[in-house]
MARMILUM-954142 format. One record per atom (N, C-alpha, C, CB): residue in one letter; z, x, y. Coordinates in steps of 0.001 Angstrom, whole numbers, plus 500000, padded with zeros to 6 digits. Atoms other than C-alpha are relative to their C-alpha. Glycine has a CB too. Layout:
! residues N
AZXY...
This chain:
! residues 89
M498600499674499857M221595876118312118M500782499256498928M500513499647501415C499152500595501022C224182875447309423C501437499957500499C499905500789498672L498584500112499705L227697874202309928L500755499848498700L500285498815500946G499156500159501164G230410874563307359G501063498958500286G500638501334499597I498917500962499852I233131872043306723I501160500400499100I499519498570499669P498867499734500878P236641872374305346P500028498952498883P501337499995500801M499902500896501146M237002870893301869M501180500441499132M498671499990499178Q498850499697500845Q239971870659299523Q499585499951498533Q501160499011500273V500307499913501424V239671871705295896V500779498924499248V500335501412499446V499357501056500784V240358868767293576V499868500237498502V499407498651500357E500201499715501419E239104870182290279E499263501327499856E499209498850499304I500673498736500283I238068873557288841I499112499791498779I501031501163499764D500980500138501078D234967873716286631D499343501361499795D498926498890500329G500510498645500195G234505877342285551G499918500739501326G498623499967499326A500217499274498741A232998879251288480A499771499049501167A498809500948499867F500236501015498974F232663876002290414F501278499237500294F498893499033499564A498846500810499607A235125873839292272A499478498678500564A500900500753501053W500286501306499404W234863870120292937W500913499856501194W500202498820498973C499247500041498759C235933869651296528C499703498712500764C499675501222500865E500154501187499175E236447866772298931E500394500323501432E500844498833499451G499680499810498596G236417866714302702G499020499276500888G500022501467500343R500797500703499007R235155864688305655R499109498943499361R499154500986500784G500698501107500629G234139861814303407G498974500397498951G499337499207501033R500962499505500991R232184863940300935R500714500556498785R499098501074500612R499553499317501213R232658865175297391R498846500888499571R500422498981498852E501067499047500266E230740868279296415E500463501041498982E499548500683501303R499735498917500952R230547870852293611R499568501297500670R499241499777498623L500267498745499289L230813874278295237L500075501197499072L500981500180501147N499921498729500696N230082877687293810N501166500766500612N498651500808500102A498794499327499506A233404879547294090A500034501487499650A501233499322499439L500028498598500405L232279882998292932L500309500981501131L498662500321499428L499705499092498882L232691884486296430L501495500161500249L499332499498501265L498551499942499812L236441883844296260L500648500614498773L500582498594500274E499317499377501135E238794885899294116E500605498957499076E501086500951500490E499330501023500787E240778882909292991E500118498736500851E501404500490499516V499866501269499308V240805879255293904V500745499045499060V498592499421500426A499181500917500795A243236876575292767A499923498593500588A501472500484499942V499953501380499531V243488872818292991V500997499919501153V500393499018498843G499165500118498813G244907871970296410G499624500970501104G501423500205499632D500446499039498984D243397874993298177D498965499355500908D499416501272499339W501040500393499055W241276874419301271W499015501140500089W500589499650501406V501047498989499898V237948876232301457V499016499606501096V499268500178498645Y501052500225499011Y235185876601304030Y498700499903499223Y499949501150501094A501195500268500797A232050875066302483A498742500112500852A500081498609499362V501275499819499315V228569876187303555V498902500047498937V499999501306500883L501175500012500875L225360875283301702L500351500154498515L499053501105500408G499646499987501416G227028874687298330G500882501140499556G498786500027499206Q499145498847500300Q229240877773298538Q501371499846500633Q499347501293500486A498660499873499420A232981878106299025A500059501410500570A501164499734498924R500127498688499353R232901880948301570R501318500713500221R499314499846501309E498688499385499783E236586881510302317E501088498956499829E500087500645501405K498847500891500071K240028880054301762K500538499809501414K501106500569499044L499513500334498670L241522878314304780L501467499600499975L499168498883500598T498640500500499827T245050877723306003T499910498565500531T500833500922500974T499968501371499489T246069874189306937T499753499983501502T501347499331499676D500237499928498548D246138875203310613D498516500182500311D500810501154500620R501430499758499775R242563876492310401R499180498759499645R499519501212499169V500673501244500386V241456873302308589V500080498995501148V500632499403498709N499818500938498894N242905871214311418N499171500392501217N501470499918500383E500767499496498854E241250873385314071E498496499728499814E500251501520500189I501423500222500277I237805873198312427I499680498508500004I499606500626498643S500226501449500058S238117869461311764S499966499386501392S501086499326499163L499971500506498633L239009868785315384L498713500388500745L501241500542500746A501244499560499362A236018870842316558A498804499191499485A499773501505499749L501079500823500551L233718868911314200L500061498577500547L500073499977498468D499849501311499354D235152865670315585D499442500045501424D501493499567500019G500516499822498645G234303867002319054G498484500031500018G500548501276500612L501454499964500100L230747867729318003L499443498591499781L499562500936498856A500425501381500254A230391864182316638A500138499156501261A500823499380498853A499788500753498763A231830862774319871A498928500341501030A501398500288500574A501040499581499059A229377864815321962A498656499394499624A499896501529500041M501260500588500449M226495863539319856M499943498500500271M499800500264498515Q499936501423499671Q227678860004320627Q500029499765501518Q501233499370499352G500067500117498547G227575860745324349G501315500200500723G499469498682500351E498716499758499332E231253861466325019E499905501302500790E501175500061498966T500076498800499158T231648863967327853T501351500670500229T499395499647501329D498665499416499850D235426864509328004D500414500576498645D501046498931500511L499825499386501315L235696866956325115L501173500969499921L498751500717499617D498903499021499981D238720869059326125D500999499786498869D500727499938501328K498994500277501030K241007867325323610K499576500506498618K500275498505499934Y500477499529501289Y238824868556320754Y500051501526499855Y498596499520499784F500024498546500012F239057872225321706F501218500608500704F498728500496500653P498812499489499319P242685872983322675P500143501515499893P501231499340499439D499927498543500156D242373876545321339D499180500719501066D499513500409498608L500805499392498927L239665877275323915L500673499856501347L498611499371500052L499328500233498728L241681875777326743L501228500893500156L500400498535500123S498789499199499926S244821877742325867S499706501468500270S500783499865498723S500338498582499776S242950881065326157S499596500270501448S498865500428499063K500390499794498600K242123880507329853K501109500625500789K499593498694500644
């Protein structure tokens, strides 16, 4: 199973974008996106920038990833990490 993470573009290098997010810096292939600019947020999966993200979506994904990390550490009260799921009830 692969999980993607949100990363912010900090530099463009031809068809590649240097991105930072969640404590990582990575060179991503950006050919799947029409256009990417410094400051854009992208969804990074296996070295690829798969889609551009809004700030709201970045926050939602980041919170869910925080929830996953908390669950792996044994935390059981995870509702605060998934407010979008709770609001749909």
